[in-house]
py3Dmol code that shows the C-alpha trace and the ligand (Angstrom):
import py3Dmol

protein = """\
ATOM      1  CA  MET A   1      88.200  74.747-112.434  1.00  0.00           C
ATOM      2  CA  PRO A   2      86.337  74.927-108.934  1.00  0.00           C
ATOM      3  CA  ALA A   3      88.359  75.979-105.943  1.00  0.00           C
ATOM      4  CA  LYS A   4      89.681  73.421-103.823  1.00  0.00           C
ATOM      5  CA  THR A   5      87.598  72.880-100.515  1.00  0.00           C
ATOM      6  CA  PRO A   6      89.802  73.909 -97.528  1.00  0.00           C
ATOM      7  CA  ASP A   7      90.845  71.063 -95.283  1.00  0.00           C
ATOM      8  CA  PHE A   8      89.834  70.829 -91.506  1.00  0.00           C
ATOM      9  CA  ALA A   9      93.157  72.721 -90.402  1.00  0.00           C
ATOM     10  CA  GLU A  10      92.314  75.665 -92.685  1.00  0.00           C
ATOM     11  CA  VAL A  11      88.545  75.918 -91.753  1.00  0.00           C
ATOM     12  CA  TYR A  12      89.656  75.649 -87.976  1.00  0.00           C
ATOM     13  CA  ALA A  13      92.244  78.433 -88.565  1.00  0.00           C
ATOM     14  CA  ASP A  14      89.611  80.426 -90.299  1.00  0.00           C
ATOM     15  CA  LEU A  15      87.302  80.138 -87.295  1.00  0.00           C
ATOM     16  CA  TYR A  16      89.675  80.527 -84.385  1.00  0.00           C
ATOM     17  CA  GLY A  17      92.636  82.404 -85.926  1.00  0.00           C
ATOM     18  CA  GLN A  18      95.171  79.664 -84.817  1.00  0.00           C
ATOM     19  CA  PRO A  19      96.061  76.218 -85.854  1.00  0.00           C
ATOM     20  CA  PRO A  20      94.186  73.367 -84.197  1.00  0.00           C
ATOM     21  CA  PRO A  21      95.676  71.434 -81.125  1.00  0.00           C
ATOM     22  CA  GLU A  22      98.189  68.950 -82.255  1.00  0.00           C
ATOM     23  CA  ARG A  23      96.815  66.096 -80.377  1.00  0.00           C
ATOM     24  CA  LEU A  24      93.921  64.602 -78.458  1.00  0.00           C
ATOM     25  CA  THR A  25      94.148  64.696 -74.737  1.00  0.00           C
ATOM     26  CA  THR A  26      92.526  61.985 -72.727  1.00  0.00           C
ATOM     27  CA  ALA A  27      91.636  61.710 -69.088  1.00  0.00           C
ATOM     28  CA  ASN A  28      89.118  60.129 -66.793  1.00  0.00           C
ATOM     29  CA  SER A  29      85.890  61.257 -65.109  1.00  0.00           C
ATOM     30  CA  ASP A  30      83.955  59.976 -62.118  1.00  0.00           C
ATOM     31  CA  ALA A  31      80.652  61.479 -63.484  1.00  0.00           C
ATOM     32  CA  ASP A  32      77.560  59.286 -63.624  1.00  0.00           C
ATOM     33  CA  ILE A  33      76.431  57.963 -67.033  1.00  0.00           C
ATOM     34  CA  LEU A  34      72.831  59.002 -66.775  1.00  0.00           C
ATOM     35  CA  ARG A  35      71.117  62.352 -66.733  1.00  0.00           C
ATOM     36  CA  SER A  36      67.585  63.022 -66.464  1.00  0.00           C
ATOM     37  CA  ALA A  37      66.125  64.219 -69.758  1.00  0.00           C
ATOM     38  CA  ARG A  38      63.471  66.429 -68.214  1.00  0.00           C
ATOM     39  CA  GLY A  39      62.942  69.593 -70.065  1.00  0.00           C
ATOM     40  CA  PHE A  40      65.120  68.199 -72.971  1.00  0.00           C
ATOM     41  CA  VAL A  41      62.639  66.985 -75.347  1.00  0.00           C
ATOM     42  CA  ASP A  42      59.213  65.326 -74.615  1.00  0.00           C
ATOM     43  CA  GLY A  43      59.234  61.577 -74.699  1.00  0.00           C
ATOM     44  CA  PHE A  44      62.858  60.929 -73.441  1.00  0.00           C
ATOM     45  CA  ASP A  45      63.387  59.995 -69.839  1.00  0.00           C
ATOM     46  CA  PHE A  46      67.269  59.930 -69.702  1.00  0.00           C
ATOM     47  CA  THR A  47      70.189  60.662 -71.610  1.00  0.00           C
ATOM     48  CA  MET A  48      73.301  58.502 -71.349  1.00  0.00           C
ATOM     49  CA  GLN A  49      77.004  59.259 -71.970  1.00  0.00           C
ATOM     50  CA  THR A  50      79.927  57.213 -71.255  1.00  0.00           C
ATOM     51  CA  GLN A  51      82.474  59.857 -71.815  1.00  0.00           C
ATOM     52  CA  VAL A  52      82.845  63.651 -71.261  1.00  0.00           C
ATOM     53  CA  GLY A  53      83.864  65.465 -74.528  1.00  0.00           C
ATOM     54  CA  CYS A  54      83.832  63.989 -77.982  1.00  0.00           C
ATOM     55  CA  PRO A  55      86.876  63.252 -80.321  1.00  0.00           C
ATOM     56  CA  GLY A  56      84.566  63.953 -83.501  1.00  0.00           C
ATOM     57  CA  GLY A  57      85.644  67.481 -83.320  1.00  0.00           C
ATOM     58  CA  CYS A  58      82.856  68.641 -85.656  1.00  0.00           C
ATOM     59  CA  LEU A  59      83.423  72.382 -86.172  1.00  0.00           C
ATOM     60  CA  PHE A  60      79.638  72.841 -86.393  1.00  0.00           C
ATOM     61  CA  CYS A  61      78.701  70.878 -83.340  1.00  0.00           C
ATOM     62  CA  TYR A  62      76.204  72.588 -80.999  1.00  0.00           C
ATOM     63  CA  VAL A  63      77.521  71.139 -77.818  1.00  0.00           C
ATOM     64  CA  PRO A  64      80.433  73.763 -77.072  1.00  0.00           C
ATOM     65  CA  SER A  65      77.931  76.702 -77.567  1.00  0.00           C
ATOM     66  CA  GLY A  66      75.678  75.352 -74.714  1.00  0.00           C
ATOM     67  CA  ARG A  67      77.174  76.443 -71.307  1.00  0.00           C
ATOM     68  CA  MET A  68      75.499  73.620 -69.555  1.00  0.00           C
ATOM     69  CA  LEU A  69      76.364  70.919 -72.006  1.00  0.00           C
ATOM     70  CA  THR A  70      79.954  70.404 -71.275  1.00  0.00           C
ATOM     71  CA  PRO A  71      82.790  71.691 -68.818  1.00  0.00           C
ATOM     72  CA  SER A  72      84.273  74.992 -70.004  1.00  0.00           C
ATOM     73  CA  ALA A  73      87.707  73.407 -70.056  1.00  0.00           C
ATOM     74  CA  LEU A  74      86.571  71.016 -72.730  1.00  0.00           C
ATOM     75  CA  ARG A  75      85.228  73.741 -75.072  1.00  0.00           C
ATOM     76  CA  GLY A  76      87.578  76.740 -74.510  1.00  0.00           C
ATOM     77  CA  GLU A  77      86.317  80.383 -74.544  1.00  0.00           C
ATOM     78  CA  TYR A  78      84.977  80.094 -77.951  1.00  0.00           C
ATOM     79  CA  GLY A  79      84.650  76.588 -78.730  1.00  0.00           C
ATOM     80  CA  GLU A  80      88.217  76.148 -79.844  1.00  0.00           C
ATOM     81  CA  ALA A  81      89.172  73.301 -77.401  1.00  0.00           C
ATOM     82  CA  TRP A  82      86.004  71.157 -78.535  1.00  0.00           C
ATOM     83  CA  GLY A  83      87.061  67.876 -79.913  1.00  0.00           C
ATOM     84  CA  PHE A  84      90.645  67.695 -78.514  1.00  0.00           C
ATOM     85  CA  GLU A  85      89.965  66.299 -74.985  1.00  0.00           C
ATOM     86  CA  VAL A  86      87.878  63.352 -73.984  1.00  0.00           C
ATOM     87  CA  ARG A  87      87.505  62.048 -70.345  1.00  0.00           C
ATOM     88  CA  ALA A  88      86.352  58.417 -70.199  1.00  0.00           C
ATOM     89  CA  LYS A  89      83.957  57.798 -67.389  1.00  0.00           C
ATOM     90  CA  ARG A  90      85.215  55.228 -64.862  1.00  0.00           C
ATOM     91  CA  ASP A  91      83.326  51.973 -64.157  1.00  0.00           C
ATOM     92  CA  VAL A  92      80.658  52.492 -67.081  1.00  0.00           C
ATOM     93  CA  LEU A  93      79.522  48.869 -66.763  1.00  0.00           C
ATOM     94  CA  GLY A  94      79.218  48.969 -63.041  1.00  0.00           C
ATOM     95  CA  LYS A  95      77.273  52.007 -63.050  1.00  0.00           C
ATOM     96  CA  LEU A  96      74.883  50.825 -65.871  1.00  0.00           C
ATOM     97  CA  ALA A  97      74.479  47.491 -64.011  1.00  0.00           C
ATOM     98  CA  ARG A  98      73.486  49.313 -60.840  1.00  0.00           C
ATOM     99  CA  HIS A  99      70.949  51.486 -62.717  1.00  0.00           C
ATOM    100  CA  LEU A 100      69.484  48.563 -64.400  1.00  0.00           C
ATOM    101  CA  ALA A 101      69.208  46.363 -61.110  1.00  0.00           C
ATOM    102  CA  ARG A 102      67.545  49.242 -59.367  1.00  0.00           C
ATOM    103  CA  GLY A 103      64.892  49.371 -61.971  1.00  0.00           C
ATOM    104  CA  THR A 104      65.750  52.978 -62.718  1.00  0.00           C
ATOM    105  CA  LEU A 105      65.668  52.216 -66.424  1.00  0.00           C
ATOM    106  CA  ALA A 106      62.520  49.986 -66.578  1.00  0.00           C
ATOM    107  CA  ASP A 107      60.274  50.891 -69.427  1.00  0.00           C
ATOM    108  CA  LYS A 108      62.356  54.260 -69.906  1.00  0.00           C
ATOM    109  CA  VAL A 109      63.300  55.867 -73.084  1.00  0.00           C
ATOM    110  CA  ILE A 110      67.003  56.577 -73.156  1.00  0.00           C
ATOM    111  CA  TYR A 111      68.809  58.829 -75.618  1.00  0.00           C
ATOM    112  CA  TRP A 112      72.413  57.758 -76.021  1.00  0.00           C
ATOM    113  CA  SER A 113      73.625  60.357 -76.204  1.00  0.00           C
ATOM    114  CA  GLY A 114      73.505  64.036 -77.877  1.00  0.00           C
ATOM    115  CA  VAL A 115      76.652  65.521 -76.128  1.00  0.00           C
ATOM    116  CA  THR A 116      79.236  63.033 -77.270  1.00  0.00           C
ATOM    117  CA  ASP A 117      79.125  60.367 -79.897  1.00  0.00           C
ATOM    118  CA  PRO A 118      78.488  56.862 -78.306  1.00  0.00           C
ATOM    119  CA  TYR A 119      80.388  55.078 -81.005  1.00  0.00           C
ATOM    120  CA  ALA A 120      83.577  57.218 -80.440  1.00  0.00           C
ATOM    121  CA  ALA A 121      83.824  55.040 -77.298  1.00  0.00           C
ATOM    122  CA  PRO A 122      86.086  51.940 -77.345  1.00  0.00           C
ATOM    123  CA  PRO A 123      84.470  48.846 -78.989  1.00  0.00           C
ATOM    124  CA  ALA A 124      84.951  46.656 -75.837  1.00  0.00           C
ATOM    125  CA  GLU A 125      82.803  49.158 -73.967  1.00  0.00           C
ATOM    126  CA  THR A 126      79.913  49.333 -76.350  1.00  0.00           C
ATOM    127  CA  ARG A 127      80.131  45.530 -76.779  1.00  0.00           C
ATOM    128  CA  ALA A 128      79.903  45.208 -73.057  1.00  0.00           C
ATOM    129  CA  ILE A 129      76.888  47.572 -72.791  1.00  0.00           C
ATOM    130  CA  TRP A 130      74.767  45.520 -75.169  1.00  0.00           C
ATOM    131  CA  SER A 131      75.987  42.238 -73.575  1.00  0.00           C
ATOM    132  CA  LEU A 132      74.908  43.564 -70.146  1.00  0.00           C
ATOM    133  CA  LEU A 133      71.577  44.857 -71.694  1.00  0.00           C
ATOM    134  CA  SER A 134      70.790  41.294 -73.028  1.00  0.00           C
ATOM    135  CA  GLU A 135      71.651  39.667 -69.745  1.00  0.00           C
ATOM    136  CA  THR A 136      69.284  41.993 -67.828  1.00  0.00           C
ATOM    137  CA  GLU A 137      65.739  40.581 -67.281  1.00  0.00           C
ATOM    138  CA  PRO A 138      63.287  41.834 -69.561  1.00  0.00           C
ATOM    139  CA  ALA A 139      61.098  43.619 -67.052  1.00  0.00           C
ATOM    140  CA  LEU A 140      64.215  45.731 -66.012  1.00  0.00           C
ATOM    141  CA  ARG A 141      65.221  46.748 -69.557  1.00  0.00           C
ATOM    142  CA  PRO A 142      64.607  50.180 -71.102  1.00  0.00           C
ATOM    143  CA  ARG A 143      61.533  50.566 -73.370  1.00  0.00           C
ATOM    144  CA  ARG A 144      63.789  52.126 -76.069  1.00  0.00           C
ATOM    145  CA  LEU A 145      67.532  52.980 -76.664  1.00  0.00           C
ATOM    146  CA  ILE A 146      68.096  55.665 -79.099  1.00  0.00           C
ATOM    147  CA  VAL A 147      71.710  55.529 -80.521  1.00  0.00           C
ATOM    148  CA  GLN A 148      72.578  59.043 -81.906  1.00  0.00           C
ATOM    149  CA  THR A 149      75.815  58.626 -83.932  1.00  0.00           C
ATOM    150  CA  ARG A 150      77.852  59.623 -87.009  1.00  0.00           C
ATOM    151  CA  TYR A 151      80.489  56.872 -86.268  1.00  0.00           C
ATOM    152  CA  ARG A 152      80.006  53.065 -86.934  1.00  0.00           C
ATOM    153  CA  PRO A 153      77.398  51.510 -84.695  1.00  0.00           C
ATOM    154  CA  ASP A 154      77.214  48.582 -87.078  1.00  0.00           C
ATOM    155  CA  ARG A 155      80.352  47.081 -85.424  1.00  0.00           C
ATOM    156  CA  ASP A 156      77.673  46.107 -82.765  1.00  0.00           C
ATOM    157  CA  ALA A 157      74.899  45.106 -85.230  1.00  0.00           C
ATOM    158  CA  ALA A 158      74.717  41.520 -84.123  1.00  0.00           C
ATOM    159  CA  LEU A 159      74.573  42.354 -80.422  1.00  0.00           C
ATOM    160  CA  MET A 160      72.023  45.135 -80.877  1.00  0.00           C
ATOM    161  CA  ALA A 161      69.858  42.890 -82.937  1.00  0.00           C
ATOM    162  CA  ALA A 162      69.938  40.105 -80.320  1.00  0.00           C
ATOM    163  CA  TYR A 163      68.885  42.532 -77.839  1.00  0.00           C
ATOM    164  CA  ALA A 164      66.142  43.997 -79.824  1.00  0.00           C
ATOM    165  CA  ALA A 165      64.996  40.480 -80.643  1.00  0.00           C
ATOM    166  CA  SER A 166      64.820  39.491 -77.013  1.00  0.00           C
ATOM    167  CA  SER A 167      63.117  42.604 -75.720  1.00  0.00           C
ATOM    168  CA  THR A 168      59.371  43.278 -75.863  1.00  0.00           C
ATOM    169  CA  PRO A 169      58.793  47.109 -75.235  1.00  0.00           C
ATOM    170  CA  SER A 170      55.513  47.999 -73.673  1.00  0.00           C
ATOM    171  CA  ASP A 171      54.332  49.995 -76.769  1.00  0.00           C
ATOM    172  CA  GLY A 172      55.155  47.107 -79.171  1.00  0.00           C
ATOM    173  CA  ALA A 173      57.670  49.383 -81.171  1.00  0.00           C
ATOM    174  CA  PRO A 174      61.491  48.668 -81.680  1.00  0.00           C
ATOM    175  CA  ALA A 175      63.622  48.392 -78.455  1.00  0.00           C
ATOM    176  CA  VAL A 176      66.544  50.034 -80.492  1.00  0.00           C
ATOM    177  CA  VAL A 177      66.519  52.962 -82.849  1.00  0.00           C
ATOM    178  CA  VAL A 178      69.774  54.191 -84.487  1.00  0.00           C
ATOM    179  CA  SER A 179      69.489  57.842 -85.336  1.00  0.00           C
ATOM    180  CA  TYR A 180      72.465  58.111 -87.968  1.00  0.00           C
ATOM    181  CA  SER A 181      73.738  61.522 -88.777  1.00  0.00           C
ATOM    182  CA  ILE A 182      74.729  61.942 -92.399  1.00  0.00           C
ATOM    183  CA  GLY A 183      74.595  65.576 -93.242  1.00  0.00           C
ATOM    184  CA  THR A 184      76.162  65.518 -96.797  1.00  0.00           C
ATOM    185  CA  ASP A 185      77.430  63.008 -99.409  1.00  0.00           C
ATOM    186  CA  ARG A 186      80.429  65.301-100.187  1.00  0.00           C
ATOM    187  CA  GLU A 187      83.431  63.765 -98.638  1.00  0.00           C
ATOM    188  CA  ASP A 188      85.393  67.105 -99.088  1.00  0.00           C
ATOM    189  CA  LEU A 189      82.824  68.845 -96.631  1.00  0.00           C
ATOM    190  CA  ILE A 190      83.023  65.976 -94.298  1.00  0.00           C
ATOM    191  CA  ARG A 191      86.868  66.223 -94.226  1.00  0.00           C
ATOM    192  CA  ALA A 192      86.684  70.032 -93.796  1.00  0.00           C
ATOM    193  CA  TRP A 193      84.067  70.191 -91.039  1.00  0.00           C
ATOM    194  CA  GLU A 194      84.476  67.012 -89.060  1.00  0.00           C
ATOM    195  CA  ARG A 195      87.951  66.176 -87.709  1.00  0.00           C
ATOM    196  CA  ALA A 196      87.619  62.450 -87.010  1.00  0.00           C
ATOM    197  CA  THR A 197      84.301  60.974 -88.034  1.00  0.00           C
ATOM    198  CA  PRO A 198      83.885  58.382 -90.864  1.00  0.00           C
ATOM    199  CA  SER A 199      83.308  59.266 -94.369  1.00  0.00           C
ATOM    200  CA  PHE A 200      79.930  59.236 -96.238  1.00  0.00           C
ATOM    201  CA  ALA A 201      80.931  55.985 -97.852  1.00  0.00           C
ATOM    202  CA  GLN A 202      81.535  54.349 -94.510  1.00  0.00           C
ATOM    203  CA  ARG A 203      78.461  55.725 -93.071  1.00  0.00           C
ATOM    204  CA  MET A 204      76.486  54.217 -95.932  1.00  0.00           C
ATOM    205  CA  ARG A 205      77.964  50.886 -95.263  1.00  0.00           C
ATOM    206  CA  GLY A 206      77.100  51.357 -91.578  1.00  0.00           C
ATOM    207  CA  ILE A 207      73.356  51.942 -92.493  1.00  0.00           C
ATOM    208  CA  THR A 208      73.247  49.009 -94.749  1.00  0.00           C
ATOM    209  CA  ALA A 209      74.843  46.701 -92.313  1.00  0.00           C
ATOM    210  CA  LEU A 210      72.488  47.757 -89.498  1.00  0.00           C
ATOM    211  CA  ARG A 211      69.297  47.312 -91.806  1.00  0.00           C
ATOM    212  CA  GLU A 212      70.662  43.986 -93.027  1.00  0.00           C
ATOM    213  CA  ALA A 213      70.705  43.012 -89.303  1.00  0.00           C
ATOM    214  CA  GLY A 214      66.944  43.928 -88.972  1.00  0.00           C
ATOM    215  CA  LEU A 215      67.630  47.092 -86.932  1.00  0.00           C
ATOM    216  CA  TRP A 216      65.510  50.442 -87.099  1.00  0.00           C
ATOM    217  CA  VAL A 217      67.674  53.229 -88.707  1.00  0.00           C
ATOM    218  CA  VAL A 218      66.528  56.845 -88.940  1.00  0.00           C
ATOM    219  CA  PRO A 219      68.966  58.609 -91.252  1.00  0.00           C
ATOM    220  CA  THR A 220      69.270  62.213 -89.837  1.00  0.00           C
ATOM    221  CA  LEU A 221      70.400  64.605 -92.553  1.00  0.00           C
ATOM    222  CA  SER A 222      72.110  66.878 -90.067  1.00  0.00           C
ATOM    223  CA  PRO A 223      73.245  69.507 -90.190  1.00  0.00           C
ATOM    224  CA  PHE A 224      72.064  69.610 -93.705  1.00  0.00           C
ATOM    225  CA  GLY A 225      74.818  70.351 -96.106  1.00  0.00           C
ATOM    226  CA  LEU A 226      75.333  70.560 -99.801  1.00  0.00           C
ATOM    227  CA  TRP A 227      74.669  67.245-101.632  1.00  0.00           C
ATOM    228  CA  ASP A 228      75.897  65.984-104.891  1.00  0.00           C
ATOM    229  CA  ASP A 229      73.296  63.387-105.229  1.00  0.00           C
ATOM    230  CA  LEU A 230      70.484  63.861-102.532  1.00  0.00           C
ATOM    231  CA  VAL A 231      67.868  62.108-104.789  1.00  0.00           C
ATOM    232  CA  GLY A 232      70.108  59.098-105.136  1.00  0.00           C
ATOM    233  CA  THR A 233      70.853  58.771-101.430  1.00  0.00           C
ATOM    234  CA  LEU A 234      67.284  58.830-100.585  1.00  0.00           C
ATOM    235  CA  ALA A 235      66.552  56.198-103.395  1.00  0.00           C
ATOM    236  CA  ARG A 236      69.244  54.070-101.419  1.00  0.00           C
ATOM    237  CA  PHE A 237      67.463  54.567 -98.169  1.00  0.00           C
ATOM    238  CA  LYS A 238      64.101  53.575 -99.675  1.00  0.00           C
ATOM    239  CA  ALA A 239      65.668  50.375-101.144  1.00  0.00           C
ATOM    240  CA  LEU A 240      66.766  49.559 -97.641  1.00  0.00           C
ATOM    241  CA  ALA A 241      63.093  49.926 -96.414  1.00  0.00           C
ATOM    242  CA  ILE A 242      63.783  52.861 -94.089  1.00  0.00           C
ATOM    243  CA  PRO A 243      60.427  54.321 -93.188  1.00  0.00           C
ATOM    244  CA  TYR A 244      61.196  57.889 -92.639  1.00  0.00           C
ATOM    245  CA  ILE A 245      64.079  60.415 -92.465  1.00  0.00           C
ATOM    246  CA  THR A 246      64.819  63.499 -90.532  1.00  0.00           C
ATOM    247  CA  ALA A 247      66.591  66.672 -91.344  1.00  0.00           C
ATOM    248  CA  LEU A 248      68.188  69.493 -89.487  1.00  0.00           C
ATOM    249  CA  PHE A 249      69.076  72.763 -91.379  1.00  0.00           C
ATOM    250  CA  PHE A 250      71.712  75.319 -90.250  1.00  0.00           C
ATOM    251  CA  LYS A 251      69.893  77.920 -88.235  1.00  0.00           C
ATOM    252  CA  LYS A 252      70.920  81.248 -86.763  1.00  0.00           C
ATOM    253  CA  ASP A 253      69.195  83.389 -84.260  1.00  0.00           C
ATOM    254  CA  THR A 254      67.003  80.778 -82.653  1.00  0.00           C
ATOM    255  CA  ASN A 255      66.694  79.822 -79.063  1.00  0.00           C
ATOM    256  CA  SER A 256      67.197  76.096 -79.529  1.00  0.00           C
ATOM    257  CA  ALA A 257      70.483  74.186 -80.119  1.00  0.00           C
ATOM    258  CA  ASN A 258      72.622  76.450 -81.984  1.00  0.00           C
ATOM    259  CA  THR A 259      75.363  76.173 -84.530  1.00  0.00           C
ATOM    260  CA  PRO A 260      78.273  78.128 -82.909  1.00  0.00           C
ATOM    261  CA  SER A 261      78.323  81.659 -83.939  1.00  0.00           C
ATOM    262  CA  ARG A 262      81.773  81.297 -85.597  1.00  0.00           C
ATOM    263  CA  PHE A 263      80.647  78.588 -87.738  1.00  0.00           C
ATOM    264  CA  ILE A 264      77.666  80.624 -88.691  1.00  0.00           C
ATOM    265  CA  SER A 265      79.890  83.573 -89.725  1.00  0.00           C
ATOM    266  CA  TYR A 266      82.020  81.135 -91.722  1.00  0.00           C
ATOM    267  CA  LEU A 267      78.894  79.712 -93.482  1.00  0.00           C
ATOM    268  CA  GLU A 268      77.570  83.167 -94.299  1.00  0.00           C
ATOM    269  CA  ARG A 269      81.101  83.827 -96.109  1.00  0.00           C
ATOM    270  CA  ALA A 270      81.628  80.568 -97.587  1.00  0.00           C
ATOM    271  CA  TYR A 271      78.245  78.748 -98.178  1.00  0.00           C
ATOM    272  CA  PRO A 272      75.388  81.451 -97.643  1.00  0.00           C
ATOM    273  CA  LEU A 273      73.038  79.052 -99.381  1.00  0.00           C
ATOM    274  CA  LEU A 274      73.088  76.710 -96.471  1.00  0.00           C
ATOM    275  CA  LEU A 275      71.324  79.468 -94.408  1.00  0.00           C
ATOM    276  CA  ASP A 276      68.984  80.669 -97.014  1.00  0.00           C
ATOM    277  CA  ARG A 277      65.334  79.685 -95.730  1.00  0.00           C
ATOM    278  CA  ARG A 278      64.154  79.584 -99.382  1.00  0.00           C
ATOM    279  CA  TRP A 279      66.662  77.237-100.472  1.00  0.00           C
ATOM    280  CA  GLN A 280      66.156  75.046 -97.367  1.00  0.00           C
ATOM    281  CA  ALA A 281      62.299  75.063 -98.144  1.00  0.00           C
ATOM    282  CA  GLY A 282      63.290  73.892-101.696  1.00  0.00           C
ATOM    283  CA  ARG A 283      65.517  71.001-100.479  1.00  0.00           C
ATOM    284  CA  LEU A 284      62.677  69.893 -97.985  1.00  0.00           C
ATOM    285  CA  ALA A 285      60.262  69.890-100.914  1.00  0.00           C
ATOM    286  CA  GLU A 286      62.712  67.724-103.004  1.00  0.00           C
ATOM    287  CA  MET A 287      62.956  65.190 -99.926  1.00  0.00           C
ATOM    288  CA  ARG A 288      59.428  65.016 -99.432  1.00  0.00           C
ATOM    289  CA  ALA A 289      58.611  64.487-103.071  1.00  0.00           C
ATOM    290  CA  ILE A 290      60.746  61.407-102.943  1.00  0.00           C
ATOM    291  CA  TYR A 291      60.067  60.250 -99.364  1.00  0.00           C
ATOM    292  CA  GLY A 292      56.430  61.446 -98.860  1.00  0.00           C
ATOM    293  CA  GLN A 293      54.957  64.598 -97.309  1.00  0.00           C
ATOM    294  CA  GLN A 294      54.675  63.145 -93.760  1.00  0.00           C
ATOM    295  CA  ARG A 295      57.987  61.128 -93.707  1.00  0.00           C
ATOM    296  CA  VAL A 296      60.485  63.900 -93.724  1.00  0.00           C
ATOM    297  CA  LEU A 297      60.603  65.339 -90.306  1.00  0.00           C
ATOM    298  CA  VAL A 298      62.510  68.576 -89.310  1.00  0.00           C
ATOM    299  CA  HIS A 299      64.024  70.060 -86.225  1.00  0.00           C
ATOM    300  CA  LYS A 300      62.170  69.624 -83.039  1.00  0.00           C
ATOM    301  CA  GLU A 301      59.543  67.239 -84.487  1.00  0.00           C
ATOM    302  CA  ALA A 302      62.312  65.257 -85.931  1.00  0.00           C
ATOM    303  CA  PHE A 303      64.102  64.776 -82.629  1.00  0.00           C
ATOM    304  CA  ALA A 304      60.925  64.023 -80.757  1.00  0.00           C
ATOM    305  CA  SER A 305      59.868  61.379 -83.175  1.00  0.00           C
ATOM    306  CA  LEU A 306      62.734  59.077 -82.132  1.00  0.00           C
ATOM    307  CA  ALA A 307      61.163  58.384 -78.895  1.00  0.00           C
ATOM    308  CA  ALA A 308      58.213  56.733 -80.628  1.00  0.00           C
ATOM    309  CA  PRO A 309      59.228  56.180 -84.270  1.00  0.00           C
ATOM    310  CA  GLN A 310      56.408  53.774 -84.900  1.00  0.00           C
ATOM    311  CA  HIS A 311      53.858  56.610 -85.238  1.00  0.00           C
ATOM    312  CA  VAL A 312      55.797  58.207 -88.194  1.00  0.00           C
ATOM    313  CA  ALA A 313      56.059  54.771 -89.868  1.00  0.00           C
ATOM    314  CA  ALA A 314      52.334  54.305 -89.657  1.00  0.00           C
ATOM    315  CA  ARG A 315      51.627  57.410 -91.502  1.00  0.00           C
ATOM    316  CA  PRO A 316      50.492  57.201 -95.072  1.00  0.00           C
ATOM    317  CA  ASN A 317      53.173  57.642 -97.860  1.00  0.00           C
TER     318      ASN A 317
END
"""
ligand_1 = """\
8
SF4
S 80.448 63.506 -83.379
Fe 78.548 64.567 -82.693
S 78.873 65.196 -80.452
Fe 80.941 64.654 -81.484
S 81.722 66.649 -82.126
Fe 80.577 65.569 -83.812
S 78.466 66.510 -83.730
Fe 79.508 66.788 -81.763
"""
view = py3Dmol.view(width=600, height=400)
view.addModel(protein, "pdb")
view.setStyle({"model": 0}, {"cartoon": {"style": "trace"}})
view.addModel(ligand_1, "xyz")
view.setStyle({"model": 1}, {"stick": {}})
view.zoomTo()
view.show()
């Protein structure tokens, strides 16, 4: 009988030598919601965050290993505090309204968000953001909003679709793109590595609902874990007419956004396959055999594609 996968508290204790904090701490922040994305990745103008910190508490999250990405109090010395404190930004709607009215966001590409999950924010807040965007005159709207999430953005599917339908981006491509993180179909691994995010089944329901609303979705197989049925999952994406997918494998010893070193050490002990370049190349070949050679993008190219996904969708199968 295969060994039982440890739960989140056990993996956390393995990483940090102590039990996880018992509760989530909440506070407020006066920080702005926009940051220039210069030097981040080509094609993005701004990143947007409505909170500081993220309640997802994913043990592989790269954010706490980047000194500039989040305040030290929210990550702890080794990343042990990450996922247990969230500071809601004050006056999110007022700040967004002022940026829109000034024209700061007109025809810009916004990545929402990268250092906290936008759909870990309260439903009233995300609803109000889409409503405000829809009330904004078209010339002042962003060219594109890229929603990066592993939560449930489909709660706003109708609002997003209404906004997208009433927008005419200057490049003729979609006004809204949802980059939906789904790194494995194994619920035991999700429960072991992610403290408070939706299950695989819930995320698949989310992707389906977004597609049924006519929205652009790019499934992001990130970080790429073990799959029970990778082929079957990709077939489901194809059936939803999703034009392409992206994947990010676990990496060590690179200069870009890195998995925390303690999580890498854990993978080396528990799941060395996930770090094996030959195994990764095999999975990539498997995905490309199903989805097409040019429609499975990895790492930096995958990320950059989100700013102008129509170029990938136009590639031959
Ligand atoms: S949901 Fe995203 S931002 Fe939040 S902890 Fe998980 S990986 Fe990091």
